[in-house]
C-alpha atoms as a printed R data frame, in Angstrom:
    type eleno elety resid chain resno       x      y       z
1   ATOM     1    CA   MET     A     1   0.192  0.047   0.162
2   ATOM     2    CA   SER     A     2   1.508  3.787  -1.047
3   ATOM     3    CA   LYS     A     3   2.355  6.009   1.166
4   ATOM     4    CA   THR     A     4  -0.122  8.184  -0.747
5   ATOM     5    CA   PHE     A     5  -2.740  5.876  -0.104
6   ATOM     6    CA   LYS     A     6  -2.350  5.496   3.499
7   ATOM     7    CA   SER     A     7  -2.684  9.307   3.631
8   ATOM     8    CA   PHE     A     8  -5.966  9.735   1.798
9   ATOM     9    CA   ALA     A     9  -7.578  6.678   3.863
10  ATOM    10    CA   ALA     A    10  -6.221  8.900   7.163
11  ATOM    11    CA   ILE     A    11  -7.489 11.927   6.229
12  ATOM    12    CA   GLY     A    12 -11.330  9.840   4.745
13  ATOM    13    CA   LEU     A    13 -11.254  7.859   8.525
14  ATOM    14    CA   LYS     A    14 -10.729 11.269  10.165
15  ATOM    15    CA   ILE     A    15 -13.682 13.017   8.433
16  ATOM    16    CA   SER     A    16 -16.224  9.750   8.406
17  ATOM    17    CA   LYS     A    17 -15.830  9.701  12.408
18  ATOM    18    CA   PRO     A    18 -17.128 12.968  13.163
19  ATOM    19    CA   VAL     A    19 -19.742 12.925  10.084
20  ATOM    20    CA   LEU     A    20 -20.994  9.183  11.671
21  ATOM    21    CA   SER     A    21 -21.158 10.541  15.214
22  ATOM    22    CA   GLY     A    22 -23.763 13.257  13.546
23  ATOM    23    CA   LEU     A    23 -25.615 11.111  11.689
24  ATOM    24    CA   LEU     A    24 -26.009  8.859  14.446
25  ATOM    25    CA   GLN     A    25 -26.903 11.565  16.772
26  ATOM    26    CA   VAL     A    26 -29.940 12.660  14.280
27  ATOM    27    CA   ALA     A    27 -30.909  9.537  13.974
28  ATOM    28    CA   ILE     A    28 -31.068  8.745  18.085
29  ATOM    29    CA   VAL     A    29 -33.167 11.954  17.955
30  ATOM    30    CA   SER     A    30 -35.126 11.615  15.034
31  ATOM    31    CA   ALA     A    31 -36.594  7.930  16.942
32  ATOM    32    CA   GLY     A    32 -36.883  9.575  20.149
33  ATOM    33    CA   LEU     A    33 -39.195 12.389  18.680
34  ATOM    34    CA   PHE     A    34 -41.004  9.616  16.892
35  ATOM    35    CA   TRP     A    35 -41.741  7.717  19.333
36  ATOM    36    CA   LEU     A    36 -42.821 10.648  21.563
37  ATOM    37    CA   LEU     A    37 -45.385 11.294  19.435
38  ATOM    38    CA   ASP     A    38 -46.462  7.847  18.368
39  ATOM    39    CA   ALA     A    39 -47.149  7.833  22.180
40  ATOM    40    CA   GLY     A    40 -48.882 10.365  22.298
41  ATOM    41    CA   ALA     A    41 -51.120  9.721  19.135
42  ATOM    42    CA   GLU     A    42 -51.622  6.554  20.205
43  ATOM    43    CA   ALA     A    43 -52.764  7.897  24.015
44  ATOM    44    CA   MET     A    44 -55.252 10.426  22.132
45  ATOM    45    CA   ASN     A    45 -56.427  7.195  20.189
46  ATOM    46    CA   TYR     A    46 -55.406  9.346  17.115
47  ATOM    47    CA   ARG     A    47 -54.839  7.304  13.887
48  ATOM    48    CA   TRP     A    48 -52.289  8.365  11.368
49  ATOM    49    CA   GLN     A    49 -53.439  9.711   8.019
50  ATOM    50    CA   TRP     A    50 -50.263 10.204   6.308
51  ATOM    51    CA   TYR     A    51 -51.457  8.526   2.863
52  ATOM    52    CA   ARG     A    52 -54.144 11.921   2.691
53  ATOM    53    CA   ILE     A    53 -51.588 14.550   2.259
54  ATOM    54    CA   PRO     A    54 -50.232 13.922  -1.339
55  ATOM    55    CA   GLN     A    55 -53.629 14.900  -2.393
56  ATOM    56    CA   TYR     A    56 -53.423 18.587  -0.669
57  ATOM    57    CA   LEU     A    57 -49.645 18.929  -2.399
58  ATOM    58    CA   TRP     A    58 -50.791 17.971  -5.860
59  ATOM    59    CA   PHE     A    59 -53.067 16.436  -7.847
60  ATOM    60    CA   VAL     A    60 -53.165 14.717 -11.382
61  ATOM    61    CA   GLU     A    61 -56.046 15.718 -14.296
62  ATOM    62    CA   ASP     A    62 -56.421 14.624 -17.827
63  ATOM    63    CA   GLY     A    63 -52.828 13.188 -17.526
64  ATOM    64    CA   GLU     A    64 -51.683 16.836 -16.255
65  ATOM    65    CA   TRP     A    65 -49.996 17.781 -12.907
66  ATOM    66    CA   PHE     A    66 -51.111 20.405 -10.698
67  ATOM    67    CA   PRO     A    67 -50.156 21.920  -7.441
68  ATOM    68    CA   ALA     A    68 -52.929 21.416  -5.029
69  ATOM    69    CA   GLU     A    69 -53.817 23.594  -1.936
70  ATOM    70    CA   LEU     A    70 -50.538 23.431   0.195
71  ATOM    71    CA   LEU     A    71 -48.132 23.993  -3.133
72  ATOM    72    CA   GLU     A    72 -50.483 27.013  -4.150
73  ATOM    73    CA   GLY     A    73 -50.199 28.187  -0.363
74  ATOM    74    CA   LEU     A    74 -46.338 27.832  -1.052
75  ATOM    75    CA   ARG     A    75 -46.469 30.028  -4.129
76  ATOM    76    CA   VAL     A    76 -48.212 32.768  -2.725
77  ATOM    77    CA   THR     A    77 -45.868 33.007   0.127
78  ATOM    78    CA   LEU     A    78 -42.578 33.066  -1.774
79  ATOM    79    CA   GLU     A    79 -44.624 35.853  -3.328
80  ATOM    80    CA   ILE     A    80 -45.087 37.984  -0.266
81  ATOM    81    CA   SER     A    81 -41.453 36.956   0.923
82  ATOM    82    CA   ALA     A    82 -39.826 38.007  -2.697
83  ATOM    83    CA   VAL     A    83 -41.122 41.511  -2.980
84  ATOM    84    CA   SER     A    84 -41.095 41.961   0.783
85  ATOM    85    CA   LEU     A    85 -36.988 40.985   0.753
86  ATOM    86    CA   VAL     A    86 -36.471 43.642  -2.200
87  ATOM    87    CA   PHE     A    87 -38.301 46.208  -0.625
88  ATOM    88    CA   THR     A    88 -36.671 45.141   3.308
89  ATOM    89    CA   LEU     A    89 -33.184 45.974   1.368
90  ATOM    90    CA   VAL     A    90 -34.267 49.387  -0.195
91  ATOM    91    CA   ILE     A    91 -35.531 50.329   3.222
92  ATOM    92    CA   GLY     A    92 -32.977 48.809   5.392
93  ATOM    93    CA   LEU     A    93 -30.538 50.741   2.941
94  ATOM    94    CA   THR     A    94 -32.296 53.904   3.293
95  ATOM    95    CA   VAL     A    95 -32.832 54.568   6.785
96  ATOM    96    CA   ALA     A    96 -29.269 53.231   7.613
97  ATOM    97    CA   LEU     A    97 -28.099 56.443   5.258
98  ATOM    98    CA   LEU     A    98 -30.321 58.322   6.967
99  ATOM    99    CA   ARG     A    99 -28.833 57.405  10.644
100 ATOM   100    CA   LEU     A   100 -25.378 58.212   9.275
101 ATOM   101    CA   SER     A   101 -26.361 61.709   7.241
102 ATOM   102    CA   ASN     A   102 -25.104 64.888   8.318
103 ATOM   103    CA   SER     A   103 -29.081 65.974   8.235
104 ATOM   104    CA   VAL     A   104 -30.535 66.071  12.026
105 ATOM   105    CA   VAL     A   105 -34.604 65.814  10.837
106 ATOM   106    CA   GLY     A   106 -33.252 62.591   8.615
107 ATOM   107    CA   ARG     A   107 -31.736 61.284  11.359
108 ATOM   108    CA   PHE     A   108 -34.636 62.271  13.952
109 ATOM   109    CA   ILE     A   109 -36.806 60.268  11.578
110 ATOM   110    CA   ALA     A   110 -34.882 57.174  10.812
111 ATOM   111    CA   HIS     A   111 -34.418 56.819  14.340
112 ATOM   112    CA   GLY     A   112 -38.060 57.261  15.324
113 ATOM   113    CA   TYR     A   113 -39.085 54.651  12.451
114 ATOM   114    CA   ILE     A   114 -36.745 51.960  14.174
115 ATOM   115    CA   GLU     A   115 -37.657 52.372  17.808
116 ATOM   116    CA   LEU     A   116 -41.453 52.764  16.429
117 ATOM   117    CA   ILE     A   117 -41.218 49.229  14.532
118 ATOM   118    CA   ARG     A   118 -38.925 47.237  16.700
119 ATOM   119    CA   ASN     A   119 -40.677 48.046  19.713
120 ATOM   120    CA   THR     A   120 -44.446 46.852  18.523
121 ATOM   121    CA   PRO     A   121 -45.129 43.822  17.658
122 ATOM   122    CA   LEU     A   122 -45.676 42.896  14.154
123 ATOM   123    CA   LEU     A   123 -49.307 41.505  14.329
124 ATOM   124    CA   VAL     A   124 -50.378 44.749  15.748
125 ATOM   125    CA   GLN     A   125 -48.603 46.923  12.759
126 ATOM   126    CA   ILE     A   126 -50.113 44.049  10.432
127 ATOM   127    CA   TYR     A   127 -53.978 45.030  12.166
128 ATOM   128    CA   LEU     A   128 -53.333 48.538  11.893
129 ATOM   129    CA   LEU     A   129 -52.210 48.723   8.227
130 ATOM   130    CA   TYR     A   130 -55.204 46.436   7.723
131 ATOM   131    CA   PHE     A   131 -57.733 47.733   9.552
132 ATOM   132    CA   VAL     A   132 -56.789 51.307   9.732
133 ATOM   133    CA   PHE     A   133 -54.324 52.626   7.158
134 ATOM   134    CA   GLY     A   134 -55.234 49.793   4.413
135 ATOM   135    CA   PRO     A   135 -58.989 51.427   3.783
136 ATOM   136    CA   VAL     A   136 -57.815 54.920   3.998
137 ATOM   137    CA   LEU     A   137 -55.128 54.584   1.615
138 ATOM   138    CA   GLY     A   138 -56.966 51.885  -0.885
139 ATOM   139    CA   LEU     A   139 -54.497 49.506  -0.429
140 ATOM   140    CA   GLU     A   140 -54.827 45.517  -1.274
141 ATOM   141    CA   ARG     A   141 -54.794 42.724   1.120
142 ATOM   142    CA   PHE     A   142 -51.473 41.485  -0.521
143 ATOM   143    CA   THR     A   143 -50.091 45.193  -1.099
144 ATOM   144    CA   THR     A   144 -50.713 45.543   2.997
145 ATOM   145    CA   ALA     A   145 -49.025 42.220   3.905
146 ATOM   146    CA   VAL     A   146 -46.043 43.137   1.774
147 ATOM   147    CA   LEU     A   147 -45.967 46.919   3.665
148 ATOM   148    CA   ALA     A   148 -46.260 45.454   7.070
149 ATOM   149    CA   LEU     A   149 -43.121 42.718   6.502
150 ATOM   150    CA   SER     A   150 -40.607 45.391   4.756
151 ATOM   151    CA   LEU     A   151 -41.319 47.719   7.335
152 ATOM   152    CA   PHE     A   152 -40.956 45.681   9.976
153 ATOM   153    CA   GLN     A   153 -37.904 43.736   8.698
154 ATOM   154    CA   GLY     A   154 -36.491 47.024   7.482
155 ATOM   155    CA   ALA     A   155 -36.542 48.591  11.113
156 ATOM   156    CA   TYR     A   156 -33.951 45.346  11.563
157 ATOM   157    CA   THR     A   157 -32.074 45.479   8.707
158 ATOM   158    CA   ALA     A   158 -31.304 48.830   8.823
159 ATOM   159    CA   GLU     A   159 -29.262 48.447  12.191
160 ATOM   160    CA   ILE     A   160 -27.112 45.473  10.104
161 ATOM   161    CA   PHE     A   161 -26.705 47.859   7.322
162 ATOM   162    CA   ARG     A   162 -25.434 50.973   9.649
163 ATOM   163    CA   ALA     A   163 -23.282 48.670  11.214
164 ATOM   164    CA   GLY     A   164 -21.562 47.234   7.777
165 ATOM   165    CA   LEU     A   165 -21.140 51.038   6.807
166 ATOM   166    CA   ASN     A   166 -19.728 51.912  10.248
167 ATOM   167    CA   SER     A   167 -17.218 49.129   9.711
168 ATOM   168    CA   ILE     A   168 -15.827 50.462   6.245
169 ATOM   169    CA   SER     A   169 -12.672 52.597   6.849
170 ATOM   170    CA   LYS     A   170 -12.236 56.096   6.374
171 ATOM   171    CA   GLY     A   171  -9.246 55.435   3.989
172 ATOM   172    CA   GLN     A   172 -11.998 53.842   1.610
173 ATOM   173    CA   TYR     A   173 -14.565 56.982   1.198
174 ATOM   174    CA   GLU     A   174 -11.153 58.642   0.873
175 ATOM   175    CA   ALA     A   175 -10.003 57.083  -2.067
176 ATOM   176    CA   ALA     A   176 -13.372 57.046  -3.596
177 ATOM   177    CA   ASP     A   177 -13.386 61.011  -3.398
178 ATOM   178    CA   SER     A   178  -9.782 60.946  -5.141
179 ATOM   179    CA   LEU     A   179 -11.152 59.267  -8.067
180 ATOM   180    CA   ALA     A   180 -13.658 61.809  -8.353
181 ATOM   181    CA   LEU     A   181 -16.496 59.776  -8.101
182 ATOM   182    CA   SER     A   182 -20.096 60.779  -7.213
183 ATOM   183    CA   LYS     A   183 -21.292 60.131  -4.095
184 ATOM   184    CA   VAL     A   184 -23.471 57.323  -5.679
185 ATOM   185    CA   ASP     A   185 -20.858 56.064  -7.835
186 ATOM   186    CA   SER     A   186 -18.728 55.657  -4.443
187 ATOM   187    CA   TYR     A   187 -21.126 53.744  -2.709
188 ATOM   188    CA   ARG     A   188 -22.111 51.628  -5.849
189 ATOM   189    CA   PHE     A   189 -18.586 50.532  -6.819
190 ATOM   190    CA   VAL     A   190 -16.507 51.109  -3.584
191 ATOM   191    CA   ILE     A   191 -18.705 51.101   0.032
192 ATOM   192    CA   LEU     A   192 -21.350 48.806  -0.913
193 ATOM   193    CA   PRO     A   193 -19.716 46.149  -2.356
194 ATOM   194    CA   GLN     A   194 -17.664 45.623   0.737
195 ATOM   195    CA   VAL     A   195 -20.350 46.346   3.008
196 ATOM   196    CA   ILE     A   196 -22.311 43.530   1.901
197 ATOM   197    CA   LYS     A   197 -19.489 40.922   1.969
198 ATOM   198    CA   ARG     A   198 -19.498 41.811   5.857
199 ATOM   199    CA   ILE     A   199 -22.995 41.236   6.086
200 ATOM   200    CA   LEU     A   200 -24.313 38.884   4.419
201 ATOM   201    CA   PRO     A   201 -24.577 36.154   7.287
202 ATOM   202    CA   PRO     A   202 -27.045 38.804   9.486
203 ATOM   203    CA   LEU     A   203 -28.766 39.619   5.981
204 ATOM   204    CA   THR     A   204 -29.662 35.548   5.713
205 ATOM   205    CA   ASN     A   205 -30.875 35.473   9.133
206 ATOM   206    CA   GLU     A   206 -33.530 38.594   8.419
207 ATOM   207    CA   SER     A   207 -34.364 36.602   4.936
208 ATOM   208    CA   VAL     A   208 -35.231 33.560   7.043
209 ATOM   209    CA   SER     A   209 -36.889 35.838   9.523
210 ATOM   210    CA   LEU     A   210 -39.038 37.079   6.588
211 ATOM   211    CA   VAL     A   211 -40.472 33.890   5.422
212 ATOM   212    CA   LYS     A   212 -41.200 32.676   8.726
213 ATOM   213    CA   ASN     A   213 -42.875 36.009   9.396
214 ATOM   214    CA   SER     A   214 -44.909 35.597   6.132
215 ATOM   215    CA   SER     A   215 -47.091 33.093   8.183
216 ATOM   216    CA   ILE     A   216 -48.519 35.763  10.209
217 ATOM   217    CA   VAL     A   217 -50.308 37.400   7.513
218 ATOM   218    CA   SER     A   218 -52.794 34.911   7.666
219 ATOM   219    CA   VAL     A   219 -54.534 37.074  10.181
220 ATOM   220    CA   MET     A   220 -55.876 39.032   6.657
221 ATOM   221    CA   ALA     A   221 -57.602 36.227   4.717
222 ATOM   222    CA   ILE     A   222 -54.148 35.893   2.337
223 ATOM   223    CA   PHE     A   223 -54.375 32.300   1.140
224 ATOM   224    CA   ASP     A   224 -50.693 31.694   2.214
225 ATOM   225    CA   LEU     A   225 -49.336 28.426   3.468
226 ATOM   226    CA   THR     A   226 -50.282 28.941   6.749
227 ATOM   227    CA   THR     A   227 -54.206 29.658   5.680
228 ATOM   228    CA   GLU     A   228 -54.060 26.689   3.306
229 ATOM   229    CA   GLY     A   229 -52.897 24.462   5.969
230 ATOM   230    CA   ARG     A   230 -55.516 26.013   8.773
231 ATOM   231    CA   ASN     A   231 -58.235 25.309   6.135
232 ATOM   232    CA   ILE     A   232 -57.208 21.945   5.330
233 ATOM   233    CA   VAL     A   233 -56.920 20.979   9.219
234 ATOM   234    CA   ALA     A   234 -61.056 22.544   9.182
235 ATOM   235    CA   ASP     A   235 -61.882 20.214   6.614
236 ATOM   236    CA   THR     A   236 -60.191 16.562   7.831
237 ATOM   237    CA   ALA     A   237 -59.309 16.884  11.074
238 ATOM   238    CA   MET     A   238 -55.710 16.246  10.403
239 ATOM   239    CA   PRO     A   239 -53.863 18.588  12.378
240 ATOM   240    CA   PHE     A   240 -50.737 16.400  13.247
241 ATOM   241    CA   GLU     A   241 -50.325 15.528   9.671
242 ATOM   242    CA   VAL     A   242 -51.164 19.063   8.036
243 ATOM   243    CA   TRP     A   243 -49.147 21.129  10.245
244 ATOM   244    CA   PHE     A   244 -46.238 18.956  10.264
245 ATOM   245    CA   THR     A   245 -45.901 18.799   6.425
246 ATOM   246    CA   VAL     A   246 -46.663 22.364   6.746
247 ATOM   247    CA   ALA     A   247 -43.795 22.694   8.834
248 ATOM   248    CA   GLY     A   248 -41.535 20.912   6.664
249 ATOM   249    CA   ILE     A   249 -42.089 23.029   3.572
250 ATOM   250    CA   TYR     A   250 -41.011 26.150   5.587
251 ATOM   251    CA   LEU     A   251 -37.861 24.135   7.097
252 ATOM   252    CA   CYS     A   252 -36.856 23.023   3.421
253 ATOM   253    CA   VAL     A   253 -37.285 26.662   2.093
254 ATOM   254    CA   THR     A   254 -35.369 28.407   4.954
255 ATOM   255    CA   LEU     A   255 -32.777 25.537   4.763
256 ATOM   256    CA   LEU     A   256 -32.461 26.212   0.798
257 ATOM   257    CA   LEU     A   257 -32.187 30.364   1.461
258 ATOM   258    CA   SER     A   258 -29.405 29.415   4.233
259 ATOM   259    CA   GLY     A   259 -27.599 27.018   2.137
260 ATOM   260    CA   PHE     A   260 -27.717 29.635  -0.871
261 ATOM   261    CA   ALA     A   261 -26.438 32.707   1.238
262 ATOM   262    CA   ALA     A   262 -23.683 30.515   2.480
263 ATOM   263    CA   TRP     A   263 -22.513 29.490  -1.184
264 ATOM   264    CA   LEU     A   264 -23.117 33.047  -2.246
265 ATOM   265    CA   GLU     A   265 -20.613 34.325   0.976
266 ATOM   266    CA   HIS     A   266 -18.168 31.446  -0.540
267 ATOM   267    CA   LYS     A   267 -17.958 32.943  -3.984
268 ATOM   268    CA   LEU     A   268 -17.769 36.478  -2.681
269 ATOM   269    CA   ALA     A   269 -15.121 35.713  -0.674
270 ATOM   270    CA   THR     A   270 -12.686 33.372  -2.600
271 ATOM   271    CA   PRO     A   271 -11.021 36.006  -4.591
272 ATOM   272    CA   SER     A   272 -10.716 35.775  -8.065
273 ATOM   273    CA   TYR     A   273  -7.595 35.682 -10.599
């Protein structure tokens, strides 16, 4: 056996032990949860009906596949989350720039907005927008949901942007000025690319929180994933199967989002030659 093969085998052994240990722990925890749920269902005389769940995910008609209630609700959830994320980033960056500006009025407005939003519950903000400001401004339910989520997450994102902007050394601003770049170009080509690299992990957390918080807009009778799940439970009396499925869908979305952000962070951190 060559030395090269032995070294590769040793590396593989070192890697496999932690991986196997982690898989074993996950298997033990999963088995424990399964036993606990099954025992609880038996004590309640509950009979699992997982075989009925696929019909609420998709159905086939005339040989063509169509999404059912849960996947349609997922589509609405993703639409609300995607649009809200764009406005969240715009609001967050704008408020952060106002907080760091020389304008007393701008700093006062930005500080007041952050304190107001961060110290009141999201559900109360949704009720105010939907029942008070929405009818006055003529806002539709989808628009109200996007506005509520964007304003709420924007307050937290603003602080993330502000921390990122404060972390950039003054030399970077001076270098942009020495190149005779305008204020907009300085931020576009010099400052913001560096800021994005530094704040990508907390921005990912905010994106995940945005997807999870989107479930609260179900109080506005928007047919998102949570609302569809609640309607199915009311029709079928299968709370365990439906809510576990809904939770699993949310988990898949947030894990994919976290994985994409990790990949993007790795690509941004890797120097290109």
